[in-house]
VEXDREN-2710 file (C-alpha; in Angstrom, 1 decimal):
% VEXDREN-2710
k/r/px/py/pz
1/MET/-34.6/12.5/10.2
2/GLY/-35.7/14.9/7.5
3/LYS/-34.6/15.1/3.9
4/SER/-31.4/16.8/3.1
5/LYS/-31.7/20.1/1.2
6/PHE/-28.8/18.9/-1.0
7/GLU/-30.6/15.8/-2.3
8/PHE/-31.1/15.8/-6.0
9/LYS/-33.3/13.5/-8.1
10/ASP/-32.5/13.2/-11.8
11/ASN/-35.7/12.5/-13.6
12/ARG/-34.2/12.2/-17.1
13/PRO/-34.7/8.8/-18.8
14/PHE/-31.7/6.5/-19.1
15/SER/-31.4/7.1/-22.9
16/LYS/-31.0/10.9/-22.3
17/LYS/-28.5/10.4/-19.5
18/ALA/-26.4/8.0/-21.7
19/LYS/-26.5/10.5/-24.7
20/ASP/-25.5/13.4/-22.4
21/PHE/-22.6/11.3/-21.0
22/VAL/-21.3/10.3/-24.4
23/THR/-21.6/13.8/-25.7
24/MET/-19.7/15.2/-22.7
25/LEU/-17.0/12.4/-23.1
26/LEU/-16.5/13.2/-26.8
27/TYR/-16.4/16.9/-26.1
28/CYS/-13.7/16.4/-23.4
29/VAL/-11.6/14.1/-25.5
30/ILE/-11.8/16.1/-28.8
31/PHE/-11.3/19.5/-27.3
32/TRP/-8.6/18.7/-24.7
33/LYS/-6.0/21.4/-24.9
34/GLY/-2.6/21.1/-23.3
35/ARG/-2.0/23.4/-20.4
36/LYS/1.0/24.6/-18.4
37/LYS/0.7/25.5/-14.8
38/GLY/3.8/25.7/-12.7
39/ILE/5.9/22.6/-12.9
40/ILE/3.0/20.4/-14.1
41/HIS/2.5/20.3/-17.9
42/THR/-0.2/18.6/-19.9
43/ARG/0.1/17.8/-23.5
44/SER/-2.7/17.9/-26.0
45/LEU/-4.4/14.7/-27.0
46/GLU/-3.2/13.4/-30.3
47/TRP/-4.8/11.3/-33.0
48/GLY/-2.4/8.5/-32.1
49/ASP/-3.9/8.4/-28.6
50/LEU/-7.4/8.0/-29.9
51/ARG/-6.2/5.3/-32.4
52/TYR/-4.5/3.5/-29.5
53/ILE/-7.7/3.6/-27.4
54/PHE/-10.3/2.7/-30.0
55/PHE/-8.3/0.9/-32.8
56/PRO/-5.3/-1.0/-31.3
57/LYS/-3.0/-2.3/-34.1
58/ASP/-1.4/-5.3/-32.4
59/PHE/-1.4/-7.5/-29.3
60/ALA/0.8/-5.2/-27.3
61/GLU/-1.7/-2.3/-27.8
62/LYS/-4.8/-4.4/-27.3
63/TYR/-3.7/-5.7/-23.9
64/GLY/-1.3/-2.9/-23.0
65/TYR/-3.5/-1.8/-20.1
66/LEU/-2.5/-5.1/-18.3
67/GLY/1.1/-4.1/-18.4
68/THR/2.2/-6.5/-21.1
69/SER/5.1/-5.4/-23.3
70/VAL/5.6/-8.2/-25.8
71/TRP/7.5/-6.7/-28.8
72/ASN/8.1/-9.8/-31.0
73/GLU/4.9/-11.7/-31.7
74/ALA/6.9/-14.4/-33.5
75/GLY/9.2/-15.3/-30.6
76/VAL/9.0/-17.9/-27.9
77/TYR/8.2/-15.5/-25.1
78/PHE/5.1/-14.4/-27.0
79/LYS/3.9/-18.0/-27.3
80/ALA/4.4/-18.5/-23.6
81/LEU/2.8/-15.2/-22.5
82/TYR/-0.2/-15.2/-24.9
83/PRO/-2.3/-17.7/-22.9
84/LEU/-1.3/-16.0/-19.6
85/VAL/-2.4/-12.6/-20.8
86/LEU/-5.7/-13.9/-22.1
87/ALA/-6.3/-15.6/-18.8
88/LEU/-5.4/-12.5/-16.9
89/ASP/-7.8/-10.4/-19.1
90/TYR/-10.6/-12.9/-18.5
91/GLU/-10.1/-12.9/-14.8
92/ALA/-9.3/-9.2/-14.2
93/ARG/-11.7/-7.4/-16.6
94/PRO/-15.3/-7.2/-15.6
95/LYS/-17.7/-8.4/-18.3
96/TRP/-19.5/-5.1/-18.5
97/CYS/-16.3/-3.0/-18.9
98/PRO/-15.1/-2.7/-22.5
99/ARG/-11.4/-2.9/-23.3
100/TRP/-11.4/0.6/-25.0
101/PHE/-12.4/2.1/-21.6
102/LEU/-9.5/0.3/-19.9
103/ARG/-7.1/1.6/-22.6
104/PHE/-8.6/5.1/-22.0
105/LEU/-7.8/4.8/-18.3
106/ASP/-4.3/3.6/-19.3
107/VAL/-3.7/6.7/-21.4
108/PHE/-4.7/9.0/-18.5
109/GLY/-3.3/7.0/-15.6
110/SER/0.0/5.4/-16.5
111/ASP/3.2/6.3/-18.3
112/ARG/1.1/7.1/-21.4
113/SER/-0.4/9.8/-19.2
114/ILE/-1.0/13.3/-20.5
115/VAL/0.2/14.7/-17.2
116/THR/3.9/15.1/-17.0
117/PHE/6.2/16.8/-14.5
END
């Protein structure tokens, strides 16, 4: 069987590919503009979203992508849930995947989503 005419070989070095990916990601995040099309509305990214992704301020924000919602870190529930959440994070998160990327996916894919109806 012959080669496909749609086959593409990227000959750039890995460092160039990584730099291009980071540049594209930053461009998309920084210059995201809210849009309105029919009944679907998107809101603009805010500084609070970027702070949540890269600089979480407490336990609930750091592990929020797991679905945790502990609001009182001095309570008995927090003391019971803390080791469970850490164990869940250890088992569920791949070693190569940083937490900021999972928080990024949480912003775009859950109730913190920028897409609303």
